[in-house]
C-alpha positions in Angstrom: 47.0 232.3 161.5 46.4 228.6 160.6 46.1 226.2 163.6 48.7 223.5 163.8 47.5 219.9 163.9 48.3 217.9 167.0 51.7 216.1 166.9 50.2 212.7 167.2 48.1 213.3 164.1 51.1 214.5 162.1 53.1 211.4 163.2 50.2 209.1 162.3 49.9 210.7 158.9 53.7 210.4 158.2 53.6 206.7 159.3 50.6 205.9 157.1 52.2 207.7 154.1 55.5 205.7 154.6 53.6 202.4 154.8 51.6 203.3 151.7 54.8 204.2 149.8 56.5 200.9 150.8 53.5 198.9 149.7 53.4 200.6 146.3 57.2 200.6 145.7 58.2 197.2 147.1 57.7 194.4 144.6 56.2 191.2 145.8 58.7 188.6 147.0 58.0 185.0 146.0 59.5 182.4 148.3 61.2 179.9 146.0 61.4 176.5 147.5 63.4 173.6 146.0 61.2 170.9 144.6 62.0 167.6 142.9 62.4 167.9 139.1 62.5 165.1 136.6 61.8 164.4 132.9 62.4 161.9 130.2 62.8 162.9 126.6 63.1 161.2 123.3 64.3 162.7 120.1 67.0 163.0 117.4 70.5 164.3 117.4 73.1 165.3 114.8 76.9 166.0 115.2 78.8 168.2 112.8 82.1 166.3 112.0 83.8 169.6 111.2 83.5 171.2 114.6 81.9 168.5 116.9 78.9 170.7 117.5 76.0 168.5 118.7 72.4 169.6 118.2 69.5 167.7 119.6 65.7 168.1 119.9 62.8 166.0 121.2 60.0 166.0 123.6 58.6 164.2 126.7 57.0 164.8 130.1 58.7 166.8 132.8 57.6 167.6 136.3 56.3 171.2 136.6 56.3 171.7 132.8 54.0 168.9 131.6 54.4 168.0 127.9 57.8 169.5 127.2 59.9 170.2 124.2 63.7 170.0 124.5 66.3 171.7 122.3 70.0 171.8 122.9 73.4 172.6 121.5 76.6 171.3 122.9 80.2 171.8 121.9 82.1 168.5 122.2 85.8 167.8 122.5 87.6 164.5 122.2 88.6 163.0 125.5 89.8 159.4 126.2 89.3 157.0 123.2 85.7 156.7 122.2 84.6 159.6 124.5 83.8 163.2 124.1 83.6 165.9 126.9 80.7 168.4 126.9 82.7 171.7 126.8 79.9 174.2 126.4 76.2 173.5 126.4 72.8 175.3 126.3 69.5 173.4 126.7 66.0 174.8 126.7 62.9 172.9 128.0 59.7 174.5 126.8 56.3 173.8 128.4 53.1 173.7 126.2 52.2 177.2 127.3 55.6 178.6 126.2 57.2 178.9 129.7 60.8 177.7 129.5 63.6 176.4 131.7 67.3 177.0 130.7 69.9 174.4 131.6 73.7 173.9 131.1 75.4 170.5 131.3 78.8 169.3 132.1 79.8 165.7 131.5 80.9 163.1 129.0 79.4 161.0 126.2 81.1 157.7 125.3 80.5 154.9 122.8 79.9 151.6 124.6 80.7 148.1 123.3 77.3 147.8 121.6 77.8 151.0 119.5 75.4 153.1 121.6 76.4 156.5 123.0 76.1 156.6 126.7 76.4 159.8 128.6 76.3 161.1 132.2 76.3 164.8 133.1 75.4 167.2 135.8 73.1 170.1 135.0 72.5 173.5 136.4 69.3 175.5 135.9 70.3 178.9 134.8 66.9 180.6 134.6 63.8 180.6 132.5 60.8 182.5 131.3 57.2 182.9 132.5 56.7 181.2 135.8 60.3 179.9 135.6 61.9 183.4 135.4 64.8 183.4 137.8 64.7 179.6 138.3 67.7 177.8 139.7 68.6 174.2 140.5 70.9 171.2 139.9 70.8 167.6 139.0 72.0 164.8 136.8 71.3 163.6 133.3 71.7 160.2 131.6 71.5 159.6 127.9 71.5 156.6 125.7 71.7 157.4 122.0 71.5 155.1 119.0 73.6 156.4 116.1 72.7 155.7 112.5 75.1 154.2 110.0 77.2 157.4 109.9 77.6 157.6 113.6 76.9 161.4 113.3 73.1 161.3 113.8 70.4 159.2 115.4 67.9 159.0 118.2 68.2 159.4 122.0 66.5 158.9 125.3 67.5 161.4 128.0 66.5 161.4 131.6 66.8 164.3 133.9 66.6 164.1 137.7 67.3 166.9 140.2 65.7 169.8 142.1 64.4 173.2 140.9 63.5 176.4 142.6 61.1 178.9 140.9 
């Protein structure tokens, strides 16, 4: 006959095995805190006159990303005279190491009396890659664009101010 181990020893072994299993199975939880986020980007844009699809790209410094590339595509729709609503939008901010933050915008771009395009929007951080995987946040954007002679392409300066959690 095999002697039975004392109950306390069995209980201690079961408890230790449970803790070891939880330690191995449970993924680490990173506490995401909301931090200020801002950037300023300069680049070029083009609008397709057939479907009012806006494409823009550029670069500039952004907090938490450093030197950052920006690429975006927006579907525009005519609004009040001289203005266009941003109907759908996808923007990617890419840090020098390749980590990215994804944004969507909602707002309006209008021609001002000087012929510039001035826009204001709100953005939502919808995720990212690398250290920004699962990122979230919100904020505002302001753009001033200088169209070329056609009015369908030109240069822009875009500022982004808000908060991000990652």
